[in-house]
N, C-alpha and C positions, 0 to 999 in steps of 0.2 A: 333564569331563562332555560327553556327546554332545548337540549342539544340533540339535533337529529342528523348530524353528519359524522361519519366515521373518519378514522385517521387518513386513509388513502384518499377519500373524497376531499378532505381538507387540504392535503398536500398537493393534489392535482389542481385544485382551484387556485391555490396560492401560486404555484409555478406558472400556470396559464396567465393569471393576473399580472405577475411580474413580467412575463414575456410581452404581454400587450402594452404594459407601461414602457418597456424598453423600446418597442416599436414606435410608440408615440413620441417619446422624448428624443429618440435618435433621428426622427424626421423621416422614417421609412415610409410611413403613411401620412397623408395630409388631407386637409379639407374636412368635410362632414364625416367621412369614414374614420378619420383620426379621432374626432371627438367622440363618436359612438364607441370605438374600441377603447378609448381612455375611460369612459364611463363604465363600460362592461368590465374592464380590468379592475377598476376601483370596487365595483360591487363584488367581484369574485374574491378580491383580497379581504374585503370587509366580512363577507360571509365565512370565509376560511378562518379568519381570526376569531370570530365569535362562535363558530361551530353550529350556527343556526341558519337554515335556508327556508325563507318564507314560501318559496314555490313548492316545497315538499308538503306543506300542511294540507292543502285541499285533497291531495292524493294519498295522504297518510303514509308517506314514504319516509323511511329512516335507514341510513346506511351505517348507523352506529351499531356495533355488535353489542348484544345484551350480555351482561355478566352472568356467568353460569353458577 
């Protein structure tokens, strides 16, 4: 699979995903907002783990540094 995410992008996504998960499981947010944040958190964690963001493809964005 093509990797289009750099290290910092992956770390930030992972941290934000974990924070959203903590907010959901701690009960800080509730209702529809909680479900939406939980799904967004899962997506952020998944894309961070894989290193691929499908939203970057149409815009040909890559935060991965090219090897010199």
